[in-house]
C-alpha positions as CSV (number, residue, x, y, z in Angstrom):
1,X,-11.1,-13.9,-5.4
2,X,-12.8,-12.7,-8.5
3,X,-10.9,-10.0,-10.8
4,X,-12.9,-7.0,-9.4
5,X,-11.9,-7.8,-5.9
6,X,-8.2,-8.3,-6.7
7,X,-8.3,-5.1,-8.6
8,X,-9.9,-3.5,-5.5
9,X,-7.2,-4.8,-3.4
10,X,-4.5,-3.8,-5.8
11,X,-6.0,-0.2,-5.7
12,X,-5.9,-0.3,-2.0
13,X,-2.5,-1.3,-1.5
14,X,-1.5,1.4,-4.0
15,X,-3.3,4.1,-2.2
16,X,-1.8,2.8,1.2
17,X,1.7,3.0,-0.2
18,X,1.2,6.3,-2.1
19,X,-0.6,7.9,1.0
20,X,2.0,6.4,3.3
21,X,4.7,7.9,1.3
22,X,3.3,11.3,1.2
23,X,2.5,11.1,5.1
24,X,6.1,10.4,5.8
25,X,7.4,13.1,3.5
26,X,5.3,15.8,5.0
27,X,6.2,14.6,8.6
28,X,10.0,15.5,7.7
29,X,9.3,18.5,5.3
30,X,7.9,21.3,7.3
31,X,7.2,23.4,4.2
32,X,4.4,21.4,2.7
33,X,1.1,19.6,4.1
34,X,-1.2,17.1,2.6
35,X,-4.2,18.5,0.7
36,X,-6.7,16.4,2.5
37,X,-9.6,16.9,0.2
38,X,-7.6,15.9,-2.8
39,X,-6.6,12.7,-0.8
40,X,-10.2,12.1,-0.1
41,X,-11.2,12.6,-3.8
42,X,-8.5,10.1,-4.9
43,X,-9.6,7.6,-2.6
44,X,-13.3,8.0,-3.4
45,X,-12.6,7.7,-7.1
46,X,-10.8,4.6,-6.4
47,X,-13.8,3.1,-4.7
48,X,-12.0,3.2,-1.3
49,X,-13.0,4.8,2.1
50,X,-10.3,7.2,3.2
51,X,-10.8,6.2,6.8
52,X,-10.2,2.6,6.1
53,X,-6.8,3.2,4.6
54,X,-5.3,5.9,6.9
55,X,-4.2,3.6,9.7
56,X,-2.4,1.3,7.1
57,X,-0.9,4.4,5.3
58,X,0.2,5.8,8.7
59,X,1.9,2.3,9.5
60,X,3.5,2.3,6.1
61,X,4.8,5.7,6.4
62,X,6.5,4.9,9.6
63,X,8.6,2.3,7.9
64,X,9.8,4.9,5.4
65,X,10.9,7.5,8.0
66,X,14.3,6.1,8.6
67,X,14.9,5.7,5.0
68,X,13.9,9.4,4.4
69,X,16.4,10.6,7.0
70,X,19.0,8.5,5.7
71,X,18.4,9.9,2.2
72,X,19.0,13.5,3.0
73,X,16.5,14.5,5.7
74,X,14.2,17.7,5.3
75,X,15.8,19.0,2.1
76,X,15.5,15.6,0.3
77,X,12.0,15.2,1.7
78,X,10.7,18.6,0.5
79,X,12.4,17.9,-2.9
80,X,10.6,14.6,-3.2
81,X,7.3,15.9,-1.9
82,X,7.3,18.6,-4.6
83,X,8.4,16.4,-7.4
84,X,6.3,13.5,-6.8
85,X,3.2,15.2,-5.1
86,X,3.1,18.8,-5.9
87,X,1.4,20.7,-8.6
88,X,3.3,18.9,-11.6
89,X,3.9,15.7,-9.3
90,X,5.0,12.6,-11.2
91,X,3.1,10.3,-8.9
92,X,0.1,12.1,-7.6
93,X,-0.2,15.8,-8.6
94,X,-1.6,18.2,-6.1
95,X,-1.6,15.8,-3.0
96,X,0.8,18.3,-1.2
97,X,0.5,22.1,-1.0
98,X,2.8,24.7,0.6
99,X,2.1,25.7,4.2
């Protein structure tokens, strides 16, 4: 595998994990939703097709749901969504928006 292919795989894995996490958080937090155009732009800039990673991101999110429930449920999911993916998010800013 050449370096470029490995970098793309790494970017894909990062996108699957970040998008999966945000899918899980908005599944629990009813106050926010994913900003789909922002998600699409992020994928496109990483050289990825959004449709190619959403199934894997959804599967990854399913593994996170029990952990989110155990960590504090909706209140904690809303806090994490805002802190990590809101306007001043520390992981991917502007990936979620209020409903």
